[in-house]
C-alpha positions in Angstrom: 0.1 -0.3 0.4 2.3 2.6 0.6 4.5 1.7 -2.7 1.5 2.4 -4.4 1.2 5.8 -2.3 4.7 6.4 -3.4 4.5 5.3 -6.9 0.7 7.8 -7.3 0.7 10.2 -4.4 -2.6 12.1 -5.7 -4.4 8.7 -4.6 -3.8 9.2 -0.9 -6.5 11.2 -1.4 -9.7 8.9 -2.9 -7.9 6.2 -1.8 -11.2 6.1 1.6 -14.5 3.9 1.8 -16.1 7.2 1.5 -14.6 8.5 -1.7 -15.8 4.4 -3.2 -19.0 5.2 -2.5 -19.5 8.1 -4.0 -17.3 7.5 -7.2 -19.1 4.4 -7.4 -23.1 5.5 -7.4 -22.1 8.0 -9.8 -22.5 7.0 -14.4 -19.0 5.0 -15.1 -18.7 8.3 -17.5 -18.0 10.0 -14.8 -15.3 8.9 -13.0 -12.3 11.0 -12.2 -9.2 10.0 -13.5 -8.3 9.5 -9.8 -10.3 7.2 -9.7 -10.0 4.9 -12.5 -6.5 4.5 -11.5 -6.8 3.4 -8.4 -9.3 0.8 -9.7 -5.9 -1.0 -12.3 -3.6 -0.1 -9.1 -6.6 -2.7 -6.9 -6.3 -4.5 -10.2 -2.9 -5.3 -9.5 -3.1 -5.6 -5.5 -5.6 -8.2 -5.7 -3.2 -10.6 -7.9 0.1 -9.8 -5.9 -2.3 -10.6 -3.0 -3.5 -13.8 -4.5 0.0 -15.2 -5.6 1.4 -14.6 -2.0 -1.5 -17.0 -0.6 -0.5 -19.7 -2.5 2.7 -19.5 -0.8 1.4 -19.0 2.7 1.7 -21.5 5.7 -1.5 -22.0 7.1 -0.2 -19.7 10.7 0.4 -17.0 7.6 -3.3 -17.6 6.2 -5.5 -17.5 9.6 -3.9 -14.0 10.3 -4.3 -13.2 6.7 -8.3 -14.2 7.1 -8.2 -12.4 10.7 -7.3 -9.1 9.4 -9.4 -9.2 6.7 -12.6 -10.1 9.4 -11.7 -7.2 11.4 -11.5 -4.6 8.0 -14.7 -6.3 6.9 -16.5 -5.9 10.1 -14.6 -2.6 10.8 -13.3 -4.2 14.4 -10.0 -3.3 16.4 -8.6 -5.6 18.8 -10.1 -2.7 21.8 -13.7 -3.4 20.6 -13.4 -7.3 21.1 -11.2 -7.1 24.2 -13.8 -9.7 26.4 -16.7 -9.3 24.5 -19.1 -12.5 24.1 -18.3 -12.8 19.4 -20.7 -15.7 17.7 -18.9 -16.1 14.0 -22.4 -17.2 12.4 -20.1 -18.5 8.7 -17.3 -19.2 10.7 -15.7 -21.4 7.8 -12.8 -23.0 8.5 -12.6 -21.2 12.5 -10.0 -19.1 11.8 -11.5 -15.8 13.2 -12.5 -18.0 16.5 -9.1 -19.5 16.6 -7.1 -16.2 16.6 -9.4 -14.0 18.9 -8.5 -17.6 21.4 -5.2 -17.7 20.8 -4.5 -14.1 21.0 -6.0 -13.8 24.5 -8.8 -11.0 23.2 -12.1 -13.2 24.5 -13.0 -16.8 26.0 -16.2 -16.2 24.9 -16.3 -16.7 21.3 -17.9 -19.3 19.2 -17.8 -20.3 16.1 -21.3 -21.6 14.0 -21.5 -23.0 10.6 -23.6 -25.5 8.5 -19.8 -28.2 8.3 -17.1 -28.5 10.7 -14.1 -26.6 10.6 -10.4 -27.5 11.0 -10.3 -26.1 13.5 -12.9 -28.2 15.9 -10.5 -30.4 17.2 -8.4 -27.8 19.7 -11.4 -25.6 20.4 -14.6 -28.3 20.4 -16.7 -26.3 22.6 -15.8 -22.9 21.0 -17.2 -24.5 17.3 -21.5 -25.6 16.9 -22.4 -27.3 13.5 -25.9 -26.1 12.9 -28.2 -24.4 10.0 -28.3 -20.6 10.7 -31.8 -21.1 10.3 -32.0 -22.5 13.3 -31.8 -20.9 17.1 -28.8 -20.6 18.0 -26.9 -22.0 20.7 -25.7 -19.0 21.4 -27.5 -15.7 23.8 -26.9 -12.8 25.3 -23.3 -12.1 23.0 -22.3 -8.7 22.9 -21.3 -9.1 18.9 -22.9 -11.0 15.9 -21.0 -11.6 12.9 -21.6 -12.6 9.6 -18.7 -11.9 7.2 -19.3 -13.5 3.6 -22.2 -15.8 5.1 -25.4 -14.0 4.3 -27.0 -13.2 1.1 -29.9 -12.0 -0.1 -30.3 -14.6 -2.2 -31.1 -17.5 -0.2 -33.0 -20.4 -0.9 -36.4 -20.7 0.7 -36.4 -17.0 2.2 -34.5 -17.7 4.8 -32.2 -14.5 5.0 -35.7 -12.9 7.6 -35.1 -16.3 9.6 -32.0 -16.0 9.6 -31.4 -12.2 10.8 -34.2 -12.5 13.5 -32.5 -15.9 14.6 -29.3 -13.2 15.2 -30.6 -10.8 17.0 -32.7 -13.4 19.3 -28.5 -14.2 20.4 -27.7 -10.8 20.8 -28.3 -9.0 24.3 -29.4 -5.4 24.5 -27.5 -2.7 23.1 -25.5 -6.0 21.3 -25.4 -5.7 17.2 -24.9 -7.7 14.0 -22.6 -7.1 11.5 -22.4 -8.4 7.8 -20.4 -8.3 5.5 -19.8 -7.7 2.3 -23.2 -5.7 1.5 -22.4 -5.4 -2.6 -23.9 -1.7 -4.2 -23.6 -0.3 -7.3 -25.2 2.5 -9.3 -27.7 1.9 -10.6 -27.7 1.2 -14.3 -24.1 -0.3 -14.1 -25.1 -3.4 -16.0 -24.9 -5.5 -13.0 -28.5 -6.3 -12.2 -27.5 -9.3 -9.6 -26.2 -7.0 -7.3 -28.4 -4.3 -7.9 -31.4 -6.2 -7.3 -29.4 -8.2 -4.3 -29.5 -4.3 -2.6 -32.8 -3.9 -3.0 -33.7 -7.1 -2.0 -31.1 -5.5 1.4 -33.2 -2.2 1.9 -36.8 -3.8 1.9 -35.6 -6.5 4.5 -34.1 -4.1 6.5 -36.7 -1.3 6.4 -39.4 -4.1 6.9 -37.9 -5.7 10.3 -36.3 -2.2 11.5 -40.4 -1.5 12.0 -41.6 -5.2 13.6 -38.5 -5.4 15.4 -37.4 -1.2 16.3 -34.3 -2.3 15.3 -31.5 1.0 14.2 -29.4 -0.3 11.4 -27.2 1.4 9.3 -24.7 1.5 6.2 -20.9 1.9 6.1 -18.7 1.6 2.7 -15.5 -0.7 3.5 -13.8 -1.4 0.1 -14.1 -1.5 -3.5 -14.3 -5.0 -5.9 -12.8 -5.4 -8.6 -14.1 -8.5 -11.0 -14.6 -10.4 -14.1 -13.6 -9.5 -17.5 -14.9 -6.9 -18.1 -14.0 -5.5 -14.6 -17.2 -4.7 -13.4 -16.3 -1.6 -9.9 -19.2 -2.6 -7.0 -18.9 -1.2 -3.4 -18.7 -3.7 -0.8 -20.2 -2.2 2.5 -20.7 -2.8 6.1 -24.6 -3.3 7.3 -24.4 -2.5 11.2 -27.3 -3.4 13.0 -27.8 -2.1 16.8 -30.3 -4.2 19.0 -32.1 -1.8 21.2 
C-alpha cells in the first residue's frame, strides 16, 4: 500500500471508503481520473495478493483471514476485548481461533453447517448448525457474518437467519454483516442491484417489526470479471434496542 502511494501520491486523497461510494454511485463516464487509476492499482494489488496466498503457511493464512475480518467488519482489538462473540459462518474457524490464541476473549463461538478445521483444538467453541435454527449461544455482544449471509438465500431463510441472530444478542449489542454489495443504477450489474434492493426491503420490514436501528458503512471496493466490473462493499450494522 505505501509503495503504491509513493508511486502515485495523488491516490492518497481518493483511497477512502467514502470516496469509493461517491464515485461508484456515479455513472461510469463520470468517474474521476484518480478513481480510474485507483481501479487499475486495485486489480494489480489483488493479483499480487492471490500469488502470495499460494505460498503462505497455514498460520499466515489464518492471520490474513483474521485481518480481513477486522477490516471488513470495522473492528479493533480493543472493541473485541473481553466481549461475547458469535461468528455466524465461521468456515475453518480462523477468526475464532485467533481470538482465543491471542487472548482477546474466551467467549467467542463459531457456527457453520460444516465442521471447521480448528474444532479439534477448541471443541467447545464451535457448533455445527444451520443458520435458520435458533443459535446455541445467547446474550452475545456481537454476532458477525462475514460473507455468510446473502439476499439470494434459498427458501427465503434470510429473515429467519436475521431473527435468530438478533435473538442471540443482548440489548445494545450489534449484528455486523459484510459485505453488502452496491453498484450504481444502470451499471449493468443486475444481480448486485437486485441484491441491494432485497436487503433494503428486508431491513425496512425488520426495523418496523423489531424497532432496530441499522446503517450501512462503505468499507472497500471490488473489481472482478473480464470487464473489470466495479462495485462497493458496505458493512451493515444492526443495533439491538
